[in-house]
C-alpha positions in Angstrom: 13.8 -36.2 40.4 12.1 -38.5 38.0 13.7 -39.4 34.7 10.3 -40.7 33.2 6.7 -39.8 34.0 4.6 -43.0 34.5 1.1 -42.5 33.1 -2.2 -44.3 33.9 -5.0 -43.9 31.4 -8.5 -44.0 33.1 -11.0 -45.1 30.6 -10.3 -47.2 27.4 -13.0 -45.9 24.9 -12.0 -44.5 21.5 -10.0 -41.5 23.1 -8.5 -43.5 26.0 -7.1 -46.0 23.5 -5.7 -43.1 21.4 -3.8 -41.7 24.4 -2.6 -45.3 25.6 -1.3 -45.9 22.0 0.6 -42.7 21.8 2.3 -43.4 25.1 3.0 -47.2 24.4 4.5 -46.5 21.1 7.0 -44.1 22.7 6.1 -41.1 20.7 6.4 -38.8 23.9 10.1 -38.7 25.2 10.3 -39.1 29.1 6.7 -40.6 29.3 5.6 -44.2 29.5 2.3 -46.0 29.8 2.3 -48.1 32.9 -1.3 -48.7 33.7 -4.9 -48.6 32.2 -8.2 -48.7 33.9 -11.0 -50.2 31.8 -14.5 -51.2 33.2 -15.5 -53.8 30.8 -13.7 -57.2 30.5 -13.5 -56.8 26.7 -11.9 -53.5 27.1 -9.2 -54.9 29.6 -8.6 -57.9 27.0 -7.9 -55.2 24.3 -5.3 -53.5 26.7 -3.7 -56.9 27.2 -3.3 -57.4 23.5 -2.3 -53.9 22.5 -0.3 -52.8 25.4 1.7 -55.9 26.8 3.3 -55.4 30.2 1.0 -52.7 31.3 -0.9 -53.1 34.7 -4.6 -53.4 34.2 -7.4 -52.2 36.6 -11.1 -52.5 36.7 -11.5 -49.5 39.3 -9.8 -46.2 38.9 -9.2 -45.7 42.7 -7.2 -49.1 42.7 -5.0 -47.7 39.9 -4.5 -44.4 41.7 -3.3 -46.3 44.9 -1.3 -48.9 43.1 2.0 -47.0 43.1 2.3 -47.8 39.5 1.7 -44.1 38.1 2.9 -40.7 38.8 0.1 -39.1 36.6 -3.3 -39.9 35.2 -5.0 -39.2 31.9 -8.8 -39.0 32.5 -10.6 -40.2 29.5 -13.8 -41.7 30.8 -17.2 -39.8 30.0 -16.7 -36.1 31.0 -19.2 -36.2 33.7 -16.7 -38.2 35.8 -13.8 -36.0 35.2 -14.2 -33.8 38.3 -14.7 -36.6 40.8 -11.8 -38.6 39.3 -9.6 -35.5 39.3 -10.2 -34.7 42.9 -9.5 -38.4 43.9 -6.3 -38.3 41.9 -5.1 -35.0 43.6 -6.0 -36.4 47.0 -3.6 -39.4 46.1 -0.7 -37.1 45.2 -1.0 -37.6 41.5 -0.7 -35.2 38.5 -3.7 -34.9 36.3 -4.3 -34.5 32.7 -8.0 -34.5 31.8 -9.7 -34.8 28.6 -12.1 -32.1 27.3 -14.5 -30.8 28.5 -13.6 -30.3 32.1 -17.0 -31.5 33.2 -20.6 -31.2 32.3 -21.2 -27.8 34.0 -19.5 -25.1 36.0 -20.8 -26.0 39.3 -19.2 -29.3 38.9 -15.7 -27.9 37.9 -15.3 -25.3 40.6 -14.4 -28.0 43.3 -11.9 -29.7 40.9 -10.1 -26.6 40.2 -9.9 -25.8 44.0 -8.5 -29.3 44.7 -6.0 -28.8 41.9 -4.7 -25.6 43.4 -4.7 -26.9 46.8 -2.6 -30.1 45.8 0.3 -28.3 44.2 0.2 -30.9 41.4 0.4 -30.3 37.7 -3.1 -30.1 36.1 -3.5 -29.9 32.5 -6.4 -30.3 30.0 -6.5 -32.1 26.5 -7.0 -28.9 24.5 -5.0 -30.2 21.8 -5.9 -27.6 19.1 -3.7 -25.1 21.1 -0.8 -26.9 19.5 -1.9 -25.8 16.0 0.6 -23.3 14.9 -2.1 -21.4 12.9 -4.0 -20.6 16.0 -0.8 -19.9 18.1 0.2 -17.3 15.4 -3.1 -15.7 15.4 -3.0 -15.5 19.2 0.5 -13.8 19.1 -0.8 -11.3 16.5 -3.6 -10.3 18.9 -1.6 -10.0 21.9 1.1 -8.1 20.2 -1.2 -5.2 19.4 -0.3 -5.1 15.7 -4.0 -5.8 14.7 -5.2 -2.6 16.6 -8.5 -2.8 18.2 -10.6 -6.0 17.2 -14.0 -5.1 15.8 -15.7 -8.4 15.1 -14.9 -12.2 15.1 -17.0 -14.7 13.2 -16.3 -18.4 13.4 -18.3 -20.8 11.4 -17.2 -24.2 12.5 -19.8 -26.9 11.1 -17.2 -29.5 10.2 -18.1 -31.6 13.2 -20.6 -33.7 11.3 -21.9 -36.6 13.3 -24.3 -39.1 12.0 -27.2 -41.1 14.0 -24.9 -44.0 14.1 -22.5 -41.9 16.1 -25.0 -40.8 18.6 -26.1 -44.5 19.0 -22.5 -45.8 19.4 -22.6 -45.2 23.2 -25.5 -45.1 25.6 -24.1 -41.9 27.3 -23.6 -39.9 24.1 -26.1 -37.2 23.1 -28.0 -37.2 26.3 -28.4 -34.7 29.1 -27.7 -37.3 31.8 -24.7 -38.7 30.0 -23.2 -35.7 28.5 -24.8 -32.6 29.8 -24.9 -31.2 26.1 -24.2 -31.9 22.6 -22.1 -29.9 20.0 -21.1 -27.3 22.4 -19.9 -29.8 25.1 -18.6 -32.7 23.1 -17.2 -31.4 19.8 -16.8 -27.6 19.4 -15.6 -27.0 23.0 -12.2 -27.0 21.3 -13.1 -23.9 19.2 -14.7 -22.2 22.3 -11.4 -22.7 24.1 -9.6 -21.3 21.2 -11.9 -18.3 21.1 -11.4 -17.3 24.7 -7.6 -18.2 24.5 -7.1 -15.8 21.5 -9.6 -13.0 22.2 -10.7 -13.4 25.8 -13.9 -14.2 27.5 -16.9 -12.6 26.0 -18.9 -10.6 28.7 -22.2 -11.6 27.5 -23.7 -14.6 25.4 -27.0 -14.9 23.5 -27.7 -18.0 21.5 -30.4 -20.0 19.7 -30.2 -23.6 19.6 -31.8 -26.7 17.9 -32.2 -29.5 20.0 -32.4 -32.8 18.1 -32.8 -30.7 14.9 -31.0 -33.0 12.7 -30.8 -36.2 14.9 -33.0 -38.4 17.1 -31.2 -36.9 20.2 -32.1 -34.8 23.3 -29.2 -32.4 23.1 -28.2 -29.4 20.9 -26.9 -30.2 17.4 -27.1 -26.8 15.8 -26.2 -23.4 17.6 -25.8 -19.8 16.6 -24.4 -17.6 19.4 -23.6 -13.9 19.7 -20.8 -12.8 21.9 -20.4 -9.2 23.2 -17.4 -7.6 24.8 -17.3 -4.3 26.8 -14.6 -3.2 24.4 -17.2 -3.0 21.7 -15.9 -6.4 20.0 -18.7 -8.6 18.9 -18.6 -12.3 18.0 -20.7 -14.7 16.0 -20.3 -18.4 16.7 -22.0 -21.0 14.5 -21.7 -24.7 14.9 -23.6 -27.8 14.2 -23.0 -31.6 13.7 -25.7 -31.8 11.1 -23.9 -30.2 8.1 -21.6 -31.9 5.5 -19.1 -31.2 4.2 -19.2 -28.3 6.7 -16.9 -25.3 7.1 -14.2 -24.2 9.4 -13.6 -20.5 8.8 -12.5 -17.8 11.3 -12.7 -14.2 10.2 -11.4 -11.3 12.4 -12.1 -7.8 11.4 -9.6 -5.2 13.1 -8.4 -1.7 12.7 -5.5 -3.0 10.6 -7.5 -5.1 8.1 -8.9 -8.6 8.1 -7.6 -12.1 8.9 -9.1 -15.4 7.8 -8.2 -18.7 9.1 -9.4 -21.5 6.8 -8.0 -24.7 5.3 -4.8 -24.5 7.4 -3.9 -21.0 6.1 -3.7 -17.7 7.9 -4.3 -14.9 5.5 -4.0 -11.1 6.5 -5.5 -8.3 4.3 -3.3 -5.7 6.1 -4.3 -1.9 5.7 -1.4 0.5 5.1 -2.8 2.6 7.9 -5.3 2.0 10.6 -8.8 2.4 9.6 -9.6 4.4 12.6 -6.8 6.9 11.7 -7.8 6.9 8.1 -11.4 7.7 9.2 -10.3 10.8 11.0 -8.0 12.1 8.4 -9.9 11.2 5.2 -12.1 13.8 3.4 -13.1 11.9 0.2 -16.6 10.3 0.3 -15.6 6.9 -1.3 -12.1 6.4 -0.3 -10.8 3.5 1.8 -7.3 2.6 3.0 -5.0 0.8 0.8 -4.0 -2.8 1.8 -1.7 -5.7 0.9 -2.7 -9.4 1.3 -0.1 -11.7 2.7 0.0 -15.4 4.1 1.1 -15.7 7.6 4.0 -18.1 7.9 3.5 -20.9 10.6 5.8 -23.6 11.6 4.4 -27.0 12.8 6.0 -28.2 16.2 7.7 -31.5 16.4 4.8 -32.9 18.3 1.2 -31.6 18.0 -2.3 -32.6 18.6 -2.8 -35.1 21.6 0.8 -36.2 21.6 1.9 -32.4 21.9 -0.3 -31.9 24.8 1.0 -35.0 26.6 4.5 -34.0 25.8 3.8 -30.5 27.2 2.3 -31.8 30.3 5.3 -34.2 30.8 7.7 -31.3 30.6 5.7 -29.3 33.1 5.9 -32.2 35.5 9.5 -33.1 35.0 11.1 -29.8 34.3 8.8 -27.1 35.6 7.9 -25.6 32.2 4.7 -23.7 31.9 1.7 -25.5 30.7 0.2 -24.8 27.2 -3.3 -25.7 28.4 -3.7 -25.4 32.2 -6.5 -27.6 33.6 -7.9 -24.7 35.6 -8.6 -22.9 32.3 -11.0 -25.6 31.3 -13.8 -23.8 33.2 -13.7 -21.0 30.5 -14.9 -22.6 27.5 -17.3 -24.6 29.6 -18.7 -21.3 31.0 -19.4 -20.1 27.4 -21.0 -23.3 26.4 -23.3 -23.4 29.5 -24.2 -19.8 29.0 -25.1 -20.4 25.2 -27.5 -23.3 26.5 -28.9 -21.1 29.3 -29.5 -18.4 26.9 -31.3 -20.7 24.4 -33.4 -22.1 27.1 -34.5 -18.8 28.7 -34.2 -16.4 25.7 -32.1 -14.1 27.6 -28.6 -12.5 27.4 -26.2 -14.5 29.9 -23.3 -13.0 31.6 -20.1 -15.0 32.0 -18.1 -13.2 34.7 -21.0 -13.8 37.3 -22.5 -16.7 35.5 -25.6 -18.0 37.3 -24.3 -21.6 37.7 -26.9 -22.6 40.2 -29.7 -21.6 38.0 -28.1 -23.4 35.1 -27.8 -26.6 37.1 -31.3 -26.6 38.1 -32.5 -26.3 34.5 -30.1 -29.2 33.2 -31.1 -31.4 36.1 -34.8 -31.0 35.1 -33.8 -32.1 31.4 -31.8 -35.1 32.9 -34.8 -36.3 34.8 -37.0 -36.1 31.9 -35.1 -37.8 29.0 -36.6 -37.5 25.5 -38.4 -40.8 24.5 
């Protein structure tokens, strides 16, 4: 049995640098940084300066076969995640991938198959699952105390990005480099939380602005409509072109209304179920009485990126269940791909039988004809 999990970080851009710093500083018990892969000499020099004693590689396969690591964190551009994950599994390594799992569903299916065949631990950096507010909301949904869900509306427009951001890397904000914009790169976190809390929508309809606020190819403004066989409807609004922006999640249910905003979860709780009240009430303008209360939450010892790394480490060393299993990365990606496909074709798109081959064909057309 291992006492410490040895990590290698593949990719030393802004997010890879963050993961390496978390590990090198000892924030995660039972985990250590032993290797980093960076393609450019400038990045490798930065590793030497900031993480002394760590083995440094220019090629990820060399890192994987070096014997220096037990697990890898994939922090290169997300189009590389599936191939890198498969290579790591083939070499007997555990894998924690950055979000999103890949550019498109067709790319991620083989990665999930390789993970399941390997028997290794596979996690994804959906660090917002560590937020106690969303964890509490999920528990309330799953407990049944809210009754049937009626409507969910999430306005998440606080992902503002300027043109300088889009210019900061040649792969940013292009179909060939990222396979999408705000849905793939920024608000994929909220799409994951959505399906984690409320389940996968059955169909998706969307309208999107492509380069609406920036000189880019991909979507930077999206309004999507989610529909469930249960009758639940959802509205999802996201953009990188609004500031200061909003992050407000509202859930209407039989037992009232919940709002998650500014780190607070507030419940306007009906004294009786609205459906029960509807069946019994005879007064034309009556409505159920309710009380307002703030749902208490408790921040975990480690949250965010460090929390996911710690959770992954525990899963490898002690067999504890993962908070964010890597195979679940395909779910938010399916919603994102479905929203783009709907915007491209002006059609409602199913998620359970998502037409990933059609989607890939249309995506490749856009990759081959980049915006001037």
